[in-house]
C-alpha positions as CSV (number, residue, x, y, z in Angstrom):
1,X,-28.7,5.3,-228.9
2,X,-30.8,3.0,-231.1
3,X,-29.2,-0.2,-232.3
4,X,-30.0,-3.2,-234.3
5,X,-29.1,-6.6,-232.6
6,X,-25.4,-6.3,-232.0
7,X,-22.6,-8.6,-232.7
8,X,-19.1,-7.5,-231.8
9,X,-16.6,-8.8,-234.3
10,X,-13.0,-8.1,-235.2
11,X,-12.1,-5.7,-238.0
12,X,-9.8,-7.6,-240.4
13,X,-7.9,-5.5,-242.8
14,X,-4.6,-6.0,-244.7
15,X,-4.5,-3.2,-247.3
16,X,-3.9,0.5,-247.0
17,X,-6.7,2.4,-245.2
18,X,-9.4,0.2,-243.8
19,X,-10.3,-1.9,-246.8
20,X,-10.0,-5.7,-246.8
21,X,-7.9,-7.7,-249.3
22,X,-11.1,-9.2,-250.7
23,X,-12.6,-5.7,-251.3
24,X,-9.4,-4.5,-253.0
25,X,-9.4,-7.5,-255.3
26,X,-13.0,-7.5,-256.4
27,X,-13.8,-3.8,-256.3
28,X,-10.9,-2.2,-258.0
29,X,-8.7,-5.0,-259.2
30,X,-6.2,-4.5,-256.4
31,X,-5.3,-1.1,-257.6
32,X,-3.5,-0.1,-254.4
33,X,-1.0,-3.0,-254.9
34,X,-0.1,-1.8,-258.4
35,X,1.8,1.3,-259.6
36,X,-0.7,4.1,-260.4
37,X,-1.3,4.5,-264.1
38,X,-0.4,8.2,-264.1
39,X,3.3,8.3,-264.7
40,X,3.2,11.7,-266.4
41,X,5.7,14.3,-265.3
42,X,3.5,17.2,-264.6
43,X,5.2,20.2,-263.0
44,X,3.7,20.9,-259.6
45,X,3.1,24.3,-258.2
46,X,5.7,23.8,-255.5
47,X,8.3,23.2,-258.2
48,X,7.0,26.1,-260.3
49,X,7.5,28.4,-257.4
50,X,11.0,27.1,-256.6
51,X,12.0,27.6,-260.2
52,X,10.4,31.0,-260.3
53,X,12.2,32.2,-257.3
54,X,15.5,31.1,-258.6
55,X,15.0,32.5,-262.1
56,X,13.0,35.7,-261.5
57,X,13.2,36.5,-257.8
58,X,10.7,36.7,-255.0
59,X,8.7,39.5,-256.7
60,X,7.1,37.1,-259.2
61,X,6.1,34.7,-256.4
62,X,4.5,37.5,-254.4
63,X,2.4,38.3,-257.5
64,X,1.1,34.8,-257.6
65,X,0.1,34.9,-253.9
66,X,-1.6,38.3,-254.4
67,X,-3.7,36.9,-257.2
68,X,-5.1,34.3,-254.7
69,X,-5.4,36.7,-251.7
70,X,-8.8,38.2,-252.6
71,X,-10.7,35.5,-250.7
72,X,-13.9,33.7,-251.6
73,X,-16.0,36.8,-251.5
74,X,-14.1,38.3,-254.4
75,X,-15.1,35.4,-256.7
76,X,-18.4,34.3,-255.2
77,X,-20.7,36.9,-256.7
78,X,-24.3,36.1,-256.4
79,X,-23.7,32.9,-254.5
80,X,-22.5,34.9,-251.5
81,X,-25.3,37.4,-251.9
82,X,-27.8,34.6,-251.8
83,X,-26.8,33.4,-248.4
84,X,-29.2,33.9,-245.5
85,X,-28.5,37.0,-243.5
86,X,-27.5,35.2,-240.3
87,X,-24.9,33.1,-242.2
88,X,-23.5,36.1,-244.0
89,X,-23.2,38.0,-240.8
90,X,-21.1,35.3,-239.3
91,X,-18.6,35.7,-242.1
92,X,-18.6,34.1,-245.5
93,X,-17.4,30.6,-244.8
94,X,-15.4,31.7,-241.8
95,X,-15.6,29.7,-238.5
96,X,-16.8,31.5,-235.4
97,X,-17.5,30.6,-231.8
98,X,-19.3,27.2,-231.6
99,X,-22.8,27.5,-230.5
100,X,-26.2,26.0,-231.1
101,X,-26.2,23.3,-233.8
102,X,-27.4,24.6,-237.1
103,X,-30.7,23.2,-238.5
104,X,-30.2,19.7,-239.9
105,X,-27.4,18.8,-237.5
106,X,-29.2,18.8,-234.1
107,X,-28.6,15.2,-233.1
108,X,-26.4,13.4,-230.7
109,X,-23.3,12.1,-232.5
110,X,-22.8,8.4,-232.8
111,X,-19.4,7.4,-231.4
112,X,-16.9,5.3,-233.5
113,X,-17.6,1.6,-233.1
114,X,-17.1,-1.9,-234.5
115,X,-20.7,-3.1,-234.1
116,X,-22.2,-5.4,-236.7
117,X,-25.2,-3.1,-237.2
118,X,-26.4,0.2,-238.5
119,X,-26.0,2.4,-235.5
120,X,-28.1,5.6,-235.4
121,X,-28.7,8.5,-232.9
122,X,-31.1,8.4,-230.0
123,X,-34.6,9.3,-231.1
124,X,-34.3,7.9,-234.7
125,X,-35.6,4.7,-236.3
126,X,-34.4,2.6,-239.3
127,X,-35.6,0.0,-241.7
128,X,-34.1,-1.9,-244.6
129,X,-35.8,-0.8,-247.8
130,X,-34.4,-3.4,-250.1
131,X,-31.6,-5.9,-250.1
132,X,-29.6,-8.0,-252.6
133,X,-31.9,-10.6,-254.1
134,X,-35.2,-8.9,-253.2
135,X,-37.7,-8.7,-256.0
136,X,-37.6,-5.8,-258.4
137,X,-39.5,-6.8,-261.5
138,X,-42.7,-8.8,-261.6
139,X,-42.1,-12.5,-261.6
140,X,-38.9,-12.4,-259.5
141,X,-38.7,-15.4,-257.3
142,X,-37.9,-15.3,-253.6
143,X,-34.1,-15.1,-253.0
144,X,-32.4,-18.3,-252.2
145,X,-28.7,-18.1,-251.4
146,X,-28.0,-21.7,-252.3
147,X,-30.2,-21.8,-255.4
148,X,-29.4,-18.7,-257.5
149,X,-30.0,-18.4,-261.2
150,X,-29.2,-15.8,-263.8
151,X,-32.8,-15.5,-264.8
152,X,-33.8,-14.8,-261.2
153,X,-31.0,-12.3,-260.6
154,X,-32.0,-10.3,-263.7
155,X,-35.3,-9.5,-261.9
156,X,-33.9,-9.1,-258.4
157,X,-32.1,-6.3,-256.7
158,X,-28.4,-6.4,-257.7
159,X,-25.2,-6.7,-255.7
160,X,-23.1,-4.1,-253.9
161,X,-25.3,-1.1,-254.0
162,X,-23.5,2.3,-254.2
163,X,-25.2,5.5,-255.5
164,X,-28.7,6.1,-254.3
165,X,-31.0,8.6,-256.0
166,X,-34.6,9.4,-254.9
167,X,-36.9,11.0,-257.4
168,X,-40.3,12.2,-256.0
169,X,-43.4,11.3,-257.8
170,X,-45.7,13.5,-255.7
171,X,-45.4,16.8,-253.9
172,X,-45.3,15.2,-250.4
173,X,-42.6,12.7,-251.3
174,X,-44.8,9.7,-250.4
175,X,-44.2,7.9,-253.7
176,X,-40.7,8.0,-255.1
177,X,-38.5,6.3,-257.6
178,X,-35.4,4.8,-255.9
179,X,-32.5,4.4,-258.3
180,X,-29.4,2.5,-257.2
181,X,-26.1,1.5,-258.8
182,X,-24.7,-2.0,-258.4
183,X,-21.0,-1.3,-258.5
184,X,-19.3,-4.7,-258.5
185,X,-19.7,-8.4,-257.6
186,X,-17.7,-10.4,-255.0
187,X,-18.2,-13.9,-256.2
188,X,-16.5,-15.5,-253.2
189,X,-19.3,-13.9,-251.0
190,X,-22.2,-14.2,-253.4
191,X,-22.1,-18.0,-253.6
192,X,-21.8,-20.8,-251.0
193,X,-18.2,-21.7,-250.5
194,X,-18.9,-25.4,-251.4
195,X,-20.4,-24.3,-254.7
196,X,-18.0,-21.7,-256.0
197,X,-14.4,-22.4,-257.1
198,X,-12.7,-19.1,-257.9
199,X,-10.4,-20.8,-260.3
200,X,-13.2,-22.5,-262.2
201,X,-16.5,-20.6,-262.0
202,X,-19.4,-22.1,-263.9
203,X,-21.1,-20.4,-266.8
204,X,-24.3,-19.9,-264.8
205,X,-22.4,-18.3,-261.9
206,X,-20.7,-15.9,-264.4
207,X,-24.1,-15.0,-265.9
208,X,-25.5,-14.4,-262.4
209,X,-22.7,-11.9,-261.8
210,X,-23.5,-10.2,-265.1
211,X,-27.1,-9.8,-264.0
212,X,-26.0,-8.6,-260.5
213,X,-24.2,-5.6,-262.1
214,X,-25.9,-2.4,-263.4
215,X,-28.7,-0.5,-261.8
216,X,-32.1,-1.0,-260.2
217,X,-35.1,1.3,-260.4
218,X,-37.7,0.6,-257.7
219,X,-40.8,2.5,-256.7
220,X,-41.1,3.2,-253.0
221,X,-43.8,4.2,-250.7
222,X,-43.2,6.3,-247.5
223,X,-45.4,5.6,-244.6
224,X,-46.9,9.1,-243.8
225,X,-47.5,8.1,-240.2
226,X,-44.6,5.9,-239.1
227,X,-42.0,7.3,-241.5
228,X,-40.6,4.1,-243.0
229,X,-39.7,3.7,-246.7
230,X,-40.6,0.4,-248.4
231,X,-40.2,-0.9,-251.9
232,X,-43.4,-1.8,-253.8
233,X,-44.2,-3.7,-257.0
234,X,-44.7,-1.3,-259.9
235,X,-44.5,-1.0,-263.7
236,X,-41.7,1.5,-263.1
237,X,-39.5,-1.1,-261.6
238,X,-36.6,-2.1,-263.8
239,X,-33.3,-3.9,-263.7
240,X,-30.4,-2.8,-266.0
241,X,-27.7,-5.4,-266.3
242,X,-24.6,-6.2,-268.4
243,X,-27.1,-7.6,-271.0
244,X,-29.0,-4.3,-271.4
245,X,-28.5,-2.4,-274.6
246,X,-27.1,1.1,-274.3
247,X,-27.0,3.8,-277.0
248,X,-23.6,5.5,-277.5
249,X,-24.1,9.2,-278.1
250,X,-22.0,12.3,-278.5
251,X,-18.9,13.1,-280.6
252,X,-17.2,9.7,-280.2
253,X,-20.3,7.6,-281.2
254,X,-19.3,5.5,-284.1
255,X,-15.6,6.0,-283.5
256,X,-13.2,3.4,-284.9
257,X,-12.0,2.9,-281.3
258,X,-15.5,1.7,-280.3
259,X,-16.2,-0.7,-283.1
260,X,-16.2,-4.5,-282.4
261,X,-17.1,-7.6,-284.2
262,X,-20.5,-7.6,-282.4
263,X,-21.1,-3.9,-283.0
264,X,-19.4,-2.7,-286.2
265,X,-21.3,0.6,-285.9
266,X,-19.6,1.6,-282.6
267,X,-23.0,2.9,-281.4
268,X,-24.5,0.1,-279.3
269,X,-23.0,-1.4,-276.1
270,X,-24.4,-4.1,-273.9
271,X,-24.4,-3.2,-270.2
272,X,-22.7,-0.9,-267.7
273,X,-20.4,-2.0,-264.9
274,X,-18.5,-0.8,-261.9
275,X,-21.0,2.0,-261.5
276,X,-19.9,4.1,-258.6
277,X,-21.5,7.3,-257.6
278,X,-23.9,9.3,-259.7
279,X,-26.3,12.2,-259.6
280,X,-30.0,13.1,-260.2
281,X,-30.3,15.7,-263.0
282,X,-32.5,18.8,-262.8
283,X,-34.7,17.2,-265.4
284,X,-35.3,14.0,-263.4
285,X,-32.9,11.4,-265.0
286,X,-29.9,9.8,-263.4
287,X,-26.3,10.0,-264.3
288,X,-24.0,7.2,-263.3
289,X,-20.2,6.9,-263.5
290,X,-18.4,3.8,-264.8
291,X,-15.2,3.5,-262.7
292,X,-12.8,0.5,-262.2
293,X,-13.7,-1.2,-265.5
294,X,-10.1,-2.3,-266.2
295,X,-10.3,-5.3,-263.9
296,X,-12.9,-7.1,-266.1
297,X,-10.8,-7.5,-269.2
298,X,-8.2,-10.2,-269.8
299,X,-5.0,-10.5,-271.8
300,X,-3.9,-6.9,-271.9
301,X,-0.3,-8.3,-271.7
302,X,-0.8,-9.9,-275.1
303,X,-1.3,-6.5,-276.8
304,X,2.0,-5.8,-278.6
305,X,1.2,-2.7,-280.6
306,X,3.0,0.0,-278.5
307,X,0.4,2.7,-279.0
308,X,-2.5,0.4,-278.0
309,X,-0.4,-1.0,-275.1
310,X,0.3,2.4,-273.8
311,X,-3.4,3.4,-273.9
312,X,-4.3,0.3,-272.0
313,X,-1.6,0.8,-269.4
314,X,-2.7,4.4,-268.8
315,X,-6.2,3.0,-267.8
316,X,-4.8,0.2,-265.6
317,X,-5.4,-2.7,-267.9
318,X,-2.7,-5.3,-267.3
319,X,-1.9,-9.0,-267.0
320,X,-3.4,-12.1,-268.5
321,X,-6.4,-13.8,-266.9
322,X,-8.9,-12.0,-264.7
323,X,-10.1,-12.8,-261.2
324,X,-13.7,-13.5,-262.3
325,X,-12.7,-15.5,-265.5
326,X,-15.5,-14.0,-267.6
327,X,-13.3,-14.2,-270.7
328,X,-13.9,-17.9,-270.7
329,X,-17.5,-17.5,-271.5
330,X,-17.7,-14.3,-273.8
331,X,-14.8,-13.1,-276.0
332,X,-15.8,-9.5,-275.4
333,X,-13.9,-9.7,-272.1
334,X,-10.7,-10.8,-273.9
335,X,-8.6,-8.0,-275.3
336,X,-6.7,-10.4,-277.5
337,X,-10.0,-11.1,-279.3
338,X,-11.9,-7.8,-278.9
339,X,-9.3,-5.0,-278.4
340,X,-11.9,-2.2,-278.6
341,X,-14.4,-3.6,-276.1
342,X,-12.6,-2.0,-273.2
343,X,-13.0,1.4,-274.8
344,X,-16.8,1.0,-274.6
345,X,-16.7,1.3,-270.8
346,X,-15.5,4.1,-268.5
347,X,-18.2,6.6,-269.5
348,X,-21.0,8.5,-267.8
349,X,-24.3,6.8,-268.5
350,X,-27.8,8.2,-268.2
351,X,-31.0,6.4,-267.5
352,X,-34.6,7.7,-267.4
353,X,-36.4,6.1,-264.4
354,X,-39.7,7.7,-265.5
355,X,-39.7,5.7,-268.7
356,X,-39.1,2.0,-268.1
357,X,-39.0,1.4,-271.9
358,X,-36.3,4.0,-272.6
359,X,-32.8,3.0,-273.9
360,X,-30.0,4.0,-271.5
361,X,-27.2,6.3,-272.9
362,X,-23.5,6.5,-272.7
363,X,-22.4,10.1,-273.1
364,X,-19.0,10.3,-274.9
365,X,-18.7,14.1,-274.7
366,X,-18.0,13.8,-271.0
367,X,-14.8,11.9,-271.6
368,X,-13.6,8.4,-270.7
369,X,-11.9,7.8,-267.4
370,X,-12.7,6.2,-264.1
371,X,-15.8,8.4,-263.4
372,X,-16.6,8.4,-259.7
373,X,-19.8,10.5,-260.3
374,X,-21.4,13.2,-262.5
375,X,-23.3,16.0,-260.9
376,X,-24.9,19.1,-262.5
377,X,-25.1,22.8,-261.9
378,X,-26.8,25.2,-264.2
379,X,-24.6,28.1,-265.4
380,X,-25.7,31.8,-265.3
381,X,-26.5,31.8,-269.0
382,X,-28.6,28.6,-268.5
383,X,-26.1,26.0,-269.8
384,X,-25.4,22.7,-268.1
385,X,-22.1,22.1,-266.2
386,X,-21.2,18.5,-265.2
387,X,-18.5,17.8,-262.5
388,X,-16.7,14.5,-262.3
389,X,-13.7,13.1,-260.6
390,X,-11.3,10.4,-261.9
391,X,-11.1,8.1,-258.9
392,X,-7.5,6.9,-258.7
393,X,-4.3,8.1,-257.1
394,X,-2.8,11.1,-258.8
395,X,-5.8,11.6,-261.2
396,X,-7.7,14.7,-262.1
397,X,-10.9,16.7,-261.7
398,X,-13.0,17.4,-264.8
399,X,-15.9,19.7,-265.8
400,X,-18.1,19.6,-268.9
401,X,-20.1,22.7,-270.0
402,X,-22.8,22.2,-272.6
403,X,-23.1,24.3,-275.7
404,X,-26.9,24.4,-275.7
405,X,-29.3,25.9,-273.1
406,X,-31.1,24.1,-270.3
407,X,-34.9,23.8,-270.6
408,X,-36.6,23.8,-267.1
409,X,-39.1,21.0,-266.4
410,X,-39.3,17.3,-266.1
411,X,-41.7,16.4,-269.0
412,X,-40.7,13.8,-271.5
413,X,-39.9,16.6,-273.9
414,X,-37.7,18.4,-271.4
415,X,-35.9,15.2,-270.5
416,X,-35.0,14.5,-274.1
417,X,-33.9,18.0,-274.8
418,X,-31.7,18.3,-271.7
419,X,-30.2,14.9,-272.1
420,X,-29.1,15.9,-275.6
421,X,-27.2,18.9,-274.1
422,X,-24.7,16.4,-272.7
423,X,-23.6,15.4,-276.2
424,X,-22.2,18.8,-277.3
425,X,-20.0,21.1,-275.3
426,X,-16.5,21.7,-273.9
427,X,-14.6,19.3,-271.6
428,X,-12.1,20.8,-269.1
429,X,-9.6,19.6,-266.6
430,X,-8.6,21.4,-263.4
431,X,-5.3,23.0,-262.3
432,X,-5.1,24.2,-258.7
433,X,-2.5,26.8,-257.5
434,X,-1.8,27.4,-253.8
435,X,-1.2,30.8,-252.4
436,X,1.4,29.8,-249.8
437,X,4.5,28.7,-251.8
438,X,7.3,27.2,-249.8
439,X,5.1,26.6,-246.7
440,X,3.7,23.1,-247.6
441,X,6.0,20.6,-245.9
442,X,3.8,17.5,-246.0
443,X,3.0,17.4,-242.3
444,X,-0.4,19.0,-242.7
445,X,0.8,22.1,-240.9
446,X,-1.4,25.1,-241.9
447,X,0.3,27.9,-243.8
448,X,0.7,31.3,-242.2
449,X,-2.6,32.6,-243.6
450,X,-4.4,29.9,-241.7
451,X,-5.9,27.9,-244.6
452,X,-4.9,25.6,-247.4
453,X,-6.3,27.8,-250.3
454,X,-5.5,29.3,-253.7
455,X,-6.9,29.8,-257.2
456,X,-7.5,27.5,-260.1
457,X,-8.3,27.3,-263.7
458,X,-10.2,25.0,-266.1
459,X,-8.0,24.0,-269.0
460,X,-10.0,23.1,-272.1
461,X,-9.4,19.7,-273.7
462,X,-11.9,19.4,-276.5
463,X,-15.1,21.0,-277.8
464,X,-17.2,19.3,-280.4
465,X,-14.8,18.2,-283.1
466,X,-12.0,20.6,-282.0
467,X,-9.2,19.3,-279.9
468,X,-7.2,21.8,-277.8
469,X,-4.5,19.2,-277.0
470,X,-1.4,19.1,-279.2
471,X,-1.0,15.7,-280.9
472,X,-4.5,14.5,-280.1
473,X,-7.5,14.5,-282.4
474,X,-10.9,15.2,-280.8
475,X,-11.8,11.6,-281.1
476,X,-8.7,10.6,-279.2
477,X,-9.3,13.1,-276.5
478,X,-12.8,11.7,-275.8
479,X,-11.7,8.0,-275.8
480,X,-8.3,8.4,-274.2
481,X,-9.0,11.4,-272.0
482,X,-6.4,10.5,-269.4
483,X,-3.6,10.7,-271.8
484,X,-4.9,13.9,-273.3
485,X,-5.2,15.5,-269.9
486,X,-1.6,14.6,-269.0
487,X,-0.4,16.8,-271.8
488,X,-1.8,20.0,-270.4
489,X,-0.4,19.6,-266.9
490,X,-3.5,19.6,-264.6
491,X,-3.1,19.0,-260.8
492,X,-2.7,15.4,-259.7
493,X,-5.1,14.8,-256.9
494,X,-5.5,12.3,-254.0
495,X,-8.3,10.1,-255.5
496,X,-11.0,12.5,-256.6
497,X,-14.3,10.9,-255.7
498,X,-17.8,12.4,-255.5
499,X,-18.2,16.1,-256.6
500,X,-21.4,18.0,-255.9
501,X,-22.6,21.7,-256.0
502,X,-24.1,23.1,-252.8
503,X,-27.7,24.3,-253.5
504,X,-27.5,27.0,-250.8
505,X,-24.1,28.7,-251.1
506,X,-23.4,27.8,-254.7
507,X,-19.9,26.4,-254.0
508,X,-18.6,23.0,-255.3
509,X,-17.4,20.3,-253.0
510,X,-15.2,17.3,-253.8
511,X,-14.2,14.3,-251.6
512,X,-10.6,13.3,-252.0
513,X,-10.5,9.9,-250.4
514,X,-6.8,9.2,-249.7
515,X,-3.4,8.6,-251.3
516,X,-0.8,6.7,-249.3
517,X,1.7,7.2,-252.1
518,X,1.6,11.0,-251.9
519,X,5.2,12.1,-251.4
520,X,6.7,8.6,-251.6
521,X,10.0,8.1,-253.5
522,X,9.5,8.6,-257.2
523,X,5.9,9.8,-256.7
524,X,4.4,13.3,-256.9
525,X,5.1,15.4,-253.9
526,X,2.8,17.5,-251.8
527,X,1.2,20.7,-252.9
528,X,-1.3,23.0,-251.2
529,X,-4.5,21.2,-252.5
530,X,-2.9,17.8,-251.5
531,X,-0.8,18.9,-248.4
532,X,0.0,15.6,-246.6
533,X,2.5,12.9,-247.4
534,X,1.1,9.3,-247.0
535,X,-2.4,10.7,-247.0
536,X,-4.3,7.8,-245.6
537,X,-7.3,9.7,-244.3
538,X,-8.2,12.1,-247.2
539,X,-9.6,15.6,-247.3
540,X,-12.5,17.6,-248.6
541,X,-12.1,20.4,-251.1
542,X,-14.4,23.3,-251.9
543,X,-14.2,25.9,-254.6
544,X,-16.2,29.0,-255.8
545,X,-16.4,29.5,-259.5
546,X,-15.6,33.0,-260.7
547,X,-18.7,35.2,-260.2
548,X,-20.5,32.1,-258.9
549,X,-20.8,30.9,-262.5
550,X,-20.2,27.2,-263.3
551,X,-19.5,28.3,-266.9
552,X,-16.4,30.2,-265.7
553,X,-12.8,29.1,-266.3
554,X,-11.4,30.5,-263.1
555,X,-12.1,29.7,-259.5
556,X,-11.0,30.2,-255.9
557,X,-10.5,27.0,-253.8
558,X,-9.7,25.9,-250.2
559,X,-9.8,22.8,-248.1
560,X,-12.8,22.4,-245.8
561,X,-11.5,19.3,-244.0
562,X,-8.2,17.5,-243.7
563,X,-9.6,14.3,-242.3
564,X,-8.3,11.9,-239.6
565,X,-8.1,11.7,-235.8
566,X,-8.9,15.1,-234.4
567,X,-6.1,14.5,-231.9
568,X,-3.5,14.3,-234.6
569,X,-1.6,17.5,-235.6
570,X,-2.1,16.9,-239.3
571,X,-6.0,17.3,-239.3
572,X,-8.1,20.4,-239.9
573,X,-11.8,20.9,-239.5
574,X,-12.5,24.3,-241.2
575,X,-11.2,26.1,-238.1
576,X,-13.7,24.5,-235.7
577,X,-12.3,23.3,-232.4
578,X,-10.9,19.9,-232.9
579,X,-11.9,18.6,-229.5
580,X,-15.6,18.8,-230.5
581,X,-15.7,17.0,-233.8
582,X,-16.1,13.3,-234.7
583,X,-13.2,11.4,-236.2
584,X,-13.6,11.0,-239.9
585,X,-11.5,9.1,-242.4
586,X,-11.6,8.5,-246.2
587,X,-14.5,10.7,-247.4
588,X,-16.2,9.2,-250.5
589,X,-19.8,10.2,-251.4
590,X,-21.2,13.6,-250.6
591,X,-24.7,15.1,-250.4
592,X,-26.4,18.2,-249.1
593,X,-29.6,18.9,-247.1
594,X,-31.8,21.8,-247.8
595,X,-29.9,24.0,-245.3
596,X,-26.7,23.5,-247.3
597,X,-25.0,21.2,-244.7
598,X,-22.6,18.8,-246.3
599,X,-23.1,15.1,-245.6
600,X,-20.2,12.7,-246.2
601,X,-20.1,9.0,-246.4
602,X,-16.8,7.2,-245.8
603,X,-15.0,4.2,-247.5
604,X,-12.1,2.4,-245.8
605,X,-11.9,4.1,-242.4
606,X,-8.2,4.1,-241.6
607,X,-8.8,4.8,-238.0
608,X,-9.9,1.3,-237.1
609,X,-13.7,1.8,-236.8
610,X,-16.6,1.0,-239.0
611,X,-17.4,3.5,-241.8
612,X,-20.2,6.0,-241.4
613,X,-22.2,9.0,-242.5
614,X,-21.2,12.5,-241.2
615,X,-22.8,15.9,-241.3
616,X,-20.8,19.2,-241.4
617,X,-22.0,22.8,-241.7
618,X,-20.0,24.7,-244.3
619,X,-20.7,28.3,-243.3
620,X,-21.1,30.3,-240.2
621,X,-19.9,29.6,-236.6
622,X,-20.4,25.8,-236.9
623,X,-18.3,25.5,-240.1
624,X,-16.2,22.4,-239.9
625,X,-18.2,20.8,-237.0
626,X,-18.1,17.2,-238.1
627,X,-20.7,14.9,-236.4
628,X,-21.2,11.2,-237.1
629,X,-24.9,10.5,-237.8
630,X,-24.6,6.7,-238.3
631,X,-22.2,3.9,-238.7
632,X,-22.5,0.8,-240.9
633,X,-21.8,-2.9,-240.1
634,X,-18.5,-4.8,-239.9
635,X,-16.6,-4.8,-243.2
636,X,-19.1,-2.5,-244.9
637,X,-18.8,0.8,-246.7
638,X,-21.2,3.7,-246.5
639,X,-22.6,4.8,-249.9
640,X,-25.3,7.0,-251.2
641,X,-26.4,9.1,-249.3
642,X,-29.7,10.9,-249.7
643,X,-30.7,13.5,-247.1
644,X,-34.2,15.1,-247.1
645,X,-36.1,16.9,-244.4
646,X,-37.7,13.7,-243.2
647,X,-35.4,10.9,-244.4
648,X,-31.8,9.7,-244.7
649,X,-31.0,6.9,-247.1
650,X,-27.6,5.1,-247.2
651,X,-26.4,2.1,-249.2
652,X,-24.6,-0.4,-247.1
653,X,-22.1,-1.9,-249.5
654,X,-20.1,-5.1,-249.0
655,X,-21.0,-6.0,-245.3
656,X,-18.7,-8.7,-244.0
657,X,-16.3,-8.4,-246.9
658,X,-13.4,-8.6,-244.6
659,X,-13.9,-12.4,-244.6
660,X,-12.1,-14.6,-247.1
661,X,-15.3,-16.2,-248.4
662,X,-18.9,-17.0,-247.4
663,X,-17.7,-20.0,-245.4
664,X,-17.0,-18.0,-242.3
665,X,-18.9,-14.7,-242.5
666,X,-17.8,-11.8,-240.2
667,X,-21.2,-10.1,-240.6
668,X,-24.7,-11.4,-240.5
669,X,-26.4,-8.1,-241.3
670,X,-29.1,-7.3,-242.1
671,X,-31.0,-10.6,-241.4
672,X,-29.1,-11.5,-238.2
673,X,-28.7,-15.0,-236.8
674,X,-26.4,-17.1,-239.0
675,X,-27.5,-15.5,-242.2
676,X,-25.1,-14.4,-244.9
677,X,-24.6,-10.7,-245.2
678,X,-26.4,-8.9,-248.0
679,X,-25.8,-5.4,-249.4
680,X,-28.9,-3.3,-248.7
681,X,-30.5,0.2,-248.7
682,X,-31.4,1.5,-245.3
683,X,-33.8,4.4,-244.5
684,X,-33.4,6.4,-241.2
685,X,-36.0,8.8,-239.9
686,X,-36.8,10.7,-236.7
687,X,-39.4,9.0,-234.5
688,X,-42.9,10.4,-234.3
689,X,-45.4,11.6,-236.9
690,X,-43.5,13.0,-239.8
691,X,-43.8,16.7,-240.3
692,X,-42.0,19.5,-238.5
693,X,-41.2,17.3,-235.5
694,X,-40.0,14.5,-237.8
695,X,-37.5,16.5,-239.7
696,X,-33.9,15.2,-239.7
697,X,-31.8,17.0,-237.1
698,X,-34.8,18.8,-235.5
699,X,-35.6,18.0,-231.9
């Protein structure tokens, strides 16, 4: 195997899963240490079946199971028909006898490890594309850890990179626009320990953190001989920070819930924050989800109006002062002074990398919650469907379907037209029903039919100015989507993260990272789509929309993976032999290669090893064959990813964040020696002249 210089270090964790206490505090406001905001009393399918059996007899229950028994082929329509002949012959999605690796997965798996490096398979090479503090815009100074300024950071690559999008600018993919989210800041690691006092940050340090949030757009050049990707100076390069103006669009633009003293129109917001995963649209823009925004706002405890207080609580706003103390320097972070500012975050935002002068947008029609991502599939009648998960314990999966029709192309006109589609349509929330009532006992034991599977429906919440939720206006559904969704009894999921459509088989895949509270006293119990108590390792869900149409309101679902140690009885790998797969824990971001293989990055490995990137075929004999492609350094999370024929990109987020501060770093990646760790983007490619022999997974 190929390694960077190695440094063996202890993995220090103290919170559920593999996250450190520092990560929990700065990334999500220590959400795992607080009661989950969803305290609604939705009736779960297991309870429905028990009641149904007692009231109406077993005949009714058997009817429910029969409705789900048709299998994926009955609902897959053209998606199944579009599969390659060899895949279809192996059985639609059914595992067979393991054999030769499918194209895209022909590499030697990297074993679990605790090495302070990005570890990759034999025959591959790697290079850091860009790291925190590197120049993005013209005039950016060289990064100096001890001499940072807000003005410099506003032109430099931001902190804690998460989503990665790669937008080609030529047919060969030599020049591309790299778009990266900067999810959050960890001030105790960003500044020298002798300069930063967490109880009393300076105004300049706070402004540096504001500039380190947001997104970066960077033009890159791919070496056509060696294969490496490198960032280059360009007029396309751009930093978007918490000081960048955003246009609020859609049905909630101008809402009374979005108006502040600084913006009495409710149509202009400065900045985006806690941007987690995202997606590249078919028209060449980027969607980014605002996630754990609650942790940035102070004095929720001072809000006495019961309605306003309940709304804040449902989104996780609590307490008095914040960890970062931003409220000391700008009143918009103080709910006692600006109660509506919090409602201006938690949206899906869109940026146009091809136009560095364009104004980014916040799309209110897609609802407000802790968006992990937003990814698009075109419906059969040429509308736009957007999938998004609400990343918190016991939250929901959502879909938006536009009213207007998609216009193919990536011209400026097409980009404007298609972006506007996201401002008018119907927002849905998902309800999943299992087909094995009474068999889900929380141990992870498979039902008698051999799969965790069933049917589902999309429940409409709002469309344009029409609310479908009793007691909620359309305006309230958009701004307080979580509370509106509670009313229609969707399925509480185990932290829905990235959701993406598969470009080959047409199915939709969702990562459910974990939920250690599943089945705990007073918490929601197990159901077939969330079948394990104390779910520390997470699972991966797939579904097929009715007739393969993302505009449909019915679907058939099943679990592809129930993650964890393959030696454990509560794991499942799509039916593939468990003694031949890589251990995988806490799936987070997902992506697909052109063969339709699923690639999964992990966050918070609960098995004691570093996080990594994994490939898994989803059809044919190799379905469920999980293989680890790379691992990231100590204390880091694997984000991104991007997988092309010739290149894999990952964002290495928060390396060394299992240390208490910058005083004693547990990682020195990527610069080595005694350097401070720096979040960075890494490219990996197969050695040799790029072309057929250089393709990922091809020997």
